[in-house]
N, C-alpha and C positions, 0 to 999 in steps of 0.2 A: 926860158921863153915866157913872155907875158901872155896871159889869157884875157881875151876881150869879152865882156858880157854883152848879151843882146841889147840893142838900143830900145829905149822906151819901155823898160820894165815898169809895171805899175808900182807906185810908191805912196805910202801913207806918210804925210809930212805935216809938221806943225812947228811953230816958233819962228823967230826972226832969222832970216837967212844970213844976216850979218853977225849972228852969234856963233859961238863955238859949235861945231858939228858933233852930233851924237848919231852914230850909225847903229841902228837897232836891227838885229839879225834874228829872224824867226826860226822856230823849230818845225817839226813835221806837220803841225796843225795849220801852218800857213800864216800869212801876215796879220790876220784878224786877231791872232792870239797875243800879239805884241802891241796892238793899237793902244791899249791903256798906257803902256810905257811911253810911247810917243807923245801922247797928249799930256801926260804928267810932266814930262821934261820940257815942254814947250815954253814954260815961263822963264826958263834960264838958258835953254839951248835950242839950236836948230836941229830938231830930231827928225830923222828920215828912216823909214823901214821899207826897203825895196822887197819886192817879191822875188825870191830866188828863181832862177831859170828852171822851168819845168813844173813849177807850182801854179795851181789855179789856171791851168790852160796856157801858160806862157811857154815859148819855145825853149828847149835846152839843146844847144849845139853839141855835137859829138866831142868837142874839145873840153867840155866840162863833164868829166867822168869821175870826179872824186871831190872830197872836201878840200883837199889841197888846191885843186884846180879852181874851185869856187872862191877860196881865200885869195888866190892870186888874181882872179878877176876883180874882186872888190878892191884890192890894193892898187891895181893898175888904174881903176876908176878914180880912186882918191888922189893918186899921183897926177893923173891927167887934169884933174880939177884944181890942182894946187892946194889941196887941203893940208892943214897942219894941226897937230895936237888933238886929233879926233878921239872922242870917247867911243869905245866899242861896247855895246851891251848885247849879249847873246843869250837866248833861251834854248835849252835842250841842244839840238844839233847846231843852233846858232851860237851857243857857247863854244862848241868845238871849232866852228869856223873862226870865231874871234881869236881863240888861242892860236890857231894855225896862222892867222894873219900876223899876230905879234911875232911868232917864231920866224916866219918868212921875212918880216921887216927887219928883225934883228940880224938876219944873215945877209941882207943886201943893202949896201950903202945908199942906194938911190931912194930907199924908203925911210931913211933916217928922219925922225921928227914927225912923221905922219901920225903915228898913234901915241896918244898921251896917257890913256888909262883904259882899263878893261873891267867890265862887270860880267861875270859868268854866272848865269842863273840856271841851276840844275842841269849843267851841261854834260852831255855824253862825250864819247871819243876816246877815253883812256881805258886801259885794261888794269883793273885793281884787283889784287889777289884777295880771294874770298868775298868779293863784292861784285858779283856779275851784273851786267846790264840785262834787264828783263828782255825776253824775246818779243819785241814789239810786234813783229810780223805774224806771230802766232796768236795774237789776242783779238777777240771780237770786241765790239763796242762796250759791252758790259765789263769784260775783263780789263780793258784799258782803263775804264773809269775807276775800277777797284784799285788798280795799281797807281794811277796818276793823280788821284784826288783824295784829299782828306775826307771830303764829303762826296762819296761816289754818286749819289743821286743828283747832286748839282752838276757833275761833269758828264753824266750819261746822256748821249744823244741817240735816240731811238732811230735806227736806220729806216724803219718803216715810214717815218715822218719826213724823210729827205726827198727833195725833188730829184728828178733824173739828172739834172745838171749838177746838183750838189754831190750826188752819188758818183757821177763820172769824175768830177774833180777830186774827190776823196781817193778814188782808185788810182787816178793818174798821179796824185801826190805821193801815194804809197810806192808806186813803181819808181818814181824819181828818187825818193829817199833811199830805196834799196839800191838804186844804181850808183848813187854818189857816196852814200854812207856805208853801204855793205850790210849784209844780213845781221852782223854782230854790232853794227853802229860803233865801231872802235878801230883805232890805229894802234897796233901792239907796241909801236915805238913812242907813242905820244907822251906817256907818263915820264919816261926817261929823258925826253927832250925839254920838259917844262922848266928845267933849271936855267934855260936860256931866256926865259921871259924877263924883259928888262924895263917894264913899265908898271906903275902901281896897279894892283889887281885886287878886286873884291870878289869873293866866291859866296853866292847867296843860295841857300838851300831850304826847301820845304821839309819840315821835320817828318811829314807823313809820306814823303816820296818813296815809292817802292819800285819805280822804274830804275832809278839810280838812288841808292840810299844816302842818308847824311854821312855815313861812314865813308862811302865812296867820295863824296864831296870833300870831306876833310882830307882824304888822301891826295886829292888833286890840289887842294890849297897848300898842303904841306910840301908838295913838290915844286911850288912856285916861290921863288925868293921873295920874302916879305909880304906874301899874300895874306889878306884878312879873310876870315870865314865867319859868316853870320847864318844862324839857323832861324827859320821863320816858323813860329808855332801855328798849329791848325792850318797847315797848307801842304800841298803835295808838289807835283812836278811843275806846276805853274803858279808859284806863290803870288805873283803880281795879279792873278785873277782871283784867287781864293782869299788872300789876306793882303790887299793892296796897301793899306795904311802901314802895316808892319814892314812891308817890302820897301816902301818909300822911306821909312824911318831908318832903314839900313843903307839904302843907296844914296840918299840926298847928302848926308854929312860926308860921305866918302868923296863924292864929286865936288862938294863945296870946298873941301880942303885941297883940291887939285885943279 
């Protein structure tokens, strides 16, 4: 059964609409965390980063109760728009959504040709032996900065300085993420399914990420046929924010070759 996303989700968009589409999928921090990716890609691609249903005050219908549901919704949207050869770029749970989209597309003939390549940036979703995913929901703002950033002071946001609206959005985002990704932010079957990924895949990882370690990322890349793995120095869970030039140096040649 196809999942339909709510209409009029907010979108960060840049680039020529006539160009190849890049669907940029954000993580728990919301769409602002992937905005630099959108604007970087705009010179060569039509980059769009929708707000996932339930983030930043948007509605989340009961039909979207898992990462698989969200992936199905995005695939249906791409199919309805007649998209082909789309580049998927996902950060954190966005990487999980992207991989789930590829797996669903590989299993259903109607989605053939829609996805052309995938970039997974510090994506969660898999269970890797001896490399647990950090308990995101048990962390306060300081603890999250310590695990997610190479430079924790740069990533720390003091809750005392937030507006009531920002605080409400952050709490709502956390509830939505728990609802669709689960407390462990993983699908026990995902790692074993990754052998069915049938499009070129780049796995990009911050060397200082302690939410999901580089060893975790290498295990994910190893499970995907032909996947490339690139580690970004002096960067954590969001390398495109901490070390953008090094991140673009990894992503740009991969996309140019495809």
